[in-house]
N, C-alpha and C positions, 0 to 999 in steps of 0.2 A: 564561466565554470563549465568544466567538462565532466559529464556523467556517462560512464560506459557500462553497458550490460555485458557480463562475461560469464560463460558457463559452457563446459564441454558436453553437457547432456542435451540432446536434441529434444525439442518440445517442452522445455522447462519454462517458457513464457517470456523470453527476452524481447522478441518483437512486439508481443502483446503488451508488455509493460511499457515499452517506448511509446506505443500508440496511445495507451491510456494516459501517460504523462503529458503527451502532446495535447490531449483533451483539456487537461488542467491548465496548461500554458495558454491554449487558444481561448479558453473561457476567461482567463485573467485579462488577456489583451482585448477581448470583446467588451469586457466591463470597464476597462481603463484605456480608452483610445488615446489619452494624452500621456500615457506612461507605458507604451507598448514595449515588451521585452522581446528582443530578436532571438530567434531560436533556429539552430541548424539541426535537422534530423539527419544524421549521417549513417548511411547504410554501408557497412563494410562486409556484408554477407553476400557471397556470389549468388545466392538464391534470389536476392533482390526483392523480398516481400515488402519491406518498408518502402522501397523505391516505387514499386507498383502501386502501393497505397497512395503515395504523393501524386503520381502521374494520373491516377483515376480521379483524384480530387480536382486536378487541374483541367482534365478533359471535361468534367462536368460543371466547370465554372464555379466551384465552391470557393468561398473566401479563404485567403491565406492566413489571416490572423497573426501576421508577423513571423510565420514559420516557413522556412525553406527546406527543401529536401535535396540531399546530395548522395552520390554513390561513389565510394572510393574503396577499391580492393587491392591497391598496390601495397602489399604487406610490408615490404622493406622500408617504405617511406611514410607509413601511417603516422608514426610519432612526429616526424617533421611537419606533415600536413596538419595535424591537430594543433601543434604549437603555432603554426602560421595562422590558422583560423581562430585561435583562442581569443584574440582581442577584436575580432570582427563581429562577434555575436555575444549576447549576454549569456546564452547557454548553448552548449552542444551536447546532444544526446546521441550516443554511438551504439548502434546495433551490431553485434558481432556474430560470426558463424559458430556452430556448435563444435566443429573440429578444432583441436588445439593447434594453432599455428604460431610458432615461437616469434616470428617477426611481427605478427599482428599483436601478440602479447606485449611486446615492447612498446607498441603504440598505446595499448590500453593502460599501461602503467604511467603514462603521462597525464592520466585523468586526475581530477580532484577527488572523485568518488567512483569506486568500482562496485557495481551491484551484481550479485548473483541471485537471480530469482529461483525459487524452489517451492514445491508443495511439501506437505509433510508425509508424502509417500516414501517408504524406506529407500527405494532405488534412487529417487531423485535427490533426497536429502544426503545420501551417501556421496553422490557425485558433487553436490554443492559444497559439502565439507571438504572434499578433496581439493576442489577449486579454491576454497578459502585458505586452506593450508598452503597451497602453491603461491597464491597472490601475497598472503601475509609474509611468507618467507622471503619473497623477492623485495617487498616493501622494506622489511627489516634489514636485509642484506645490503641493499643499495641506499638505505636511509632516504626513502622517497616520502614526499608529503601526502601521497594518496591515502585514502581511507577505504577499507573494504567492508561491505555490509551484506548480510543476507536479507532478502526480501521475500516474505511468504506470500505466494500468489496462488490463485485458483485452488483454494483450500476449503472444500466442503466441511472438513472437520472443524475448522474455525468458524465458518459461517453459521453452522448449525450447533456449535458448541458440543459436538459429539465426536466419537472416534477414539477409543482407548489407545489404539496403536499410534495414531497421529499425535496424541497428547504425550505418550511416552517418548516418541522421537523428539518432540519439541523440548521436553524437560531434559533429555540427555544432551541435546545441542546447547541448551541454555546453561546448564550446569558446567559444560565444558568451556564456557567463556566466550563463545563466538558472538560477534556483534550482530544482533538482530535488529533491523530497523523497526522502530515503534510505530508500525502501520501495517496494513495488509490490503491485498487486492483480491476480493472474493466474488465480485459480481460477474460470474462466468459468462452468462448469456449476453449481457450488455457489452462486455469486452469482445466477445466473438462477433457481435453485430458491427462493431466498429470496422473490422477488417472486411466483413461481408459487404457492407454498404458504403465503405470508404468515407465515413463521416466521423466527427467527434461526438462525444457523449451527449452534449447538449443539443446536437442536431438530430439525434436519433428519433425524437417524436415525429419528425417530418416523414419518416419512412417506416416507422414501427409503432403500432398502436397497442403494444403490450403493457407490461408493468412500467412504473415510473423508473426513469434512468438516473434520478437524483442521487441515490446511494452510490452508484458507480462514479459519478462525477465528484462526490464528496470524498470518496476513497482516493481518487486521483489527486485531488487538491491536497489532501492530508499527506499523501506520499511525497509530493513535491516539497511541502513544508518540512517534513521530517528529513528529507535529503538535504535541503538547503541549510538546515540548522544541525544536521548530523545527529538527530535525536535517536539514540539507541535505547532499546528496552532496558529499563533499570535493572542493573546486575545485582542490586541488593535485595530485590524482592524474593519472596518465596516462589519457587518454580511454578507451583499451581496457581498462585495469585497472578504471576506474570502471564501465564497462558490465558486466563480469563480476561486479563486487562489489556492484552495486546491490541494496540490500535485504538483503544477506547479511553484509556486513563481511568477506567472504573472497574470494579469487580462485580460482574453480574452473577446472579444465582445460576446454578448449573441447569436447573430444570426449565426456568422461564426465560432466562436471558435478560431479566429486568434487574435494575440496580437494587442492591440490598439497602434496607433502611432499618436503623435501630431506633427503638422508642423506649424512653425511660418513664416508668409509671410509679407515682408516689402511692403510699399506703392508703391515703384518703381516696385517691382516684380509683384504686383497685376495689375498695369496698363499695364505692358508688357503682362501678361496673358490674360487680356481682349482683347488687340489688336490681340494677337496670335489666340485666340478663334474666334474673329470676322472674321479674314481673312480666316479661314478654316471652318467657319460656324459650329462650334462645341461649346459645353457649356464650361464655364470656368472650371467647375469640370473635364471635360474630358481632357482639356488642362493641368490641374494640374497633373492628373494621368499620362499623357504622360511624363511630366518632372520628376515625382517621379520614374517611372520605369527606366528612363534613369539614374537618380542619383543613384538608387540602383544598377544598372548594373555596372556603373563606380566604385562604392565603392567595389563591389565584385571583379572586375577586379584588383583593387589595394590591395585586401586581407583585406579590412576593413569590419566591421560589419554594 
């Protein structure tokens, strides 16, 4: 399977996304030595950031985890090169430059999945939508099997569930029918550290003693799963529900980010709660919370969810 990053906006996160995905593949191969997936990380960007990442790992003697790095910038023959390599690897991840080069675009169109990373900032999303229109038009015109998706990356608005502008941009994009991958990459510092230290996410504790890097690895793995299954954000959801559910499958509350829970209370229970609260001079709500905590504890003790 060939997965290409494509976007004409510089700094949109194409190389960072590739490196984060490589973390997911490397982790899988580390955990499954008898079922290693071969991966080619192909750098078609003349800047060569992805290439330098691979070279730095090799110089420092870090494990390959079934991943090879290649650098190919012959625009005219990129499509032929990718088709030649297609069956040599289980997966090929292609990093592309920001400038639009028509010959390279023909190579990108040979991919199974074309990913345009973007934040929810107005300028970046505008460029991402322009790229989506361009790619989807070519896919339709030439009847290609490729699929184009938008991947939301480096998005503080989503990470913190705040940002009215970002939310409005998301809803506009969602209502317009663009295919948004049902996942997100928000662990900014962890992904920045990958490039700085030339390591994969699960190797970061060796060089960084900060916060846990597990969320970043979980995001990378979930993104890979969404790509392989082409899991798109449900187009039938209410836009606001889709915004809160993005990448989680749940609808958290806006204030706390915790999953909402509904409780049904019978009349007899309500009367009991009123009496319980009155005897202890507490509110009915406080009394209910006491019983909920007790019920949750008992359920956990029994191994129930």
